[in-house]
Residue, then its C-alpha position, 0 to 999 in steps of 0.5 A: m500500500a502506497e504512502k499518502t501524502t497531503v500537499l498544501l500549496s502557497d495559496v492556502t491559509i489554515k487557521g487551526n490545528i492539522i492532524e495527518k496520519e502519514n505525510l504533510m508537504t506544505d508551502s502555505k501559511i499555517d497558524g495552529d499546531i501540526t501532527a503528522d508522521r512526516v512534515q516537509t516545508y518549503e521556502s514560502s511556508k509560514i507556521t505559527g505552532n508546534i510541530n509533532s512528528s517522527n520526521v521534520s524538514l524545514g524550509g520556511t518559516l516557523k515560530g514554534n516548537i518541534n518535537s520529532d525523532k529526526v530534524r533537518i533544517k534547510s538553508t532557506a529555513d528561519v526557526d524560532g522555537v524549542l527543538n526536542q529531537k534525537s537527530l538534528s541536522i542544520e544547513d549553512g544559511a539557515k536562520l535560528k533563534i532555537k533551543a535544542e534538546t536531544n531526547 
């Protein structure tokens, strides 16, 4: 059975929490918490809220906390919050105002 992926493009704005059992890819504006197995954000995304996921890849703006096994912060990311993770990778050029905690 193939994995399901929910895609939210840059013209989408959501106010409220998102719960996705599998994968979420977003380039949109979200004001609320995100819970998904895997979360990928892209350069135009603007998220105000917390992310709970087993695997997170950030490319956009996030003001909130992350609780994840694996966090990857891309060079286009702007992150302000607390990261609670087992594995963390950060590309050169990312803007960070974070506190990282390893669990």
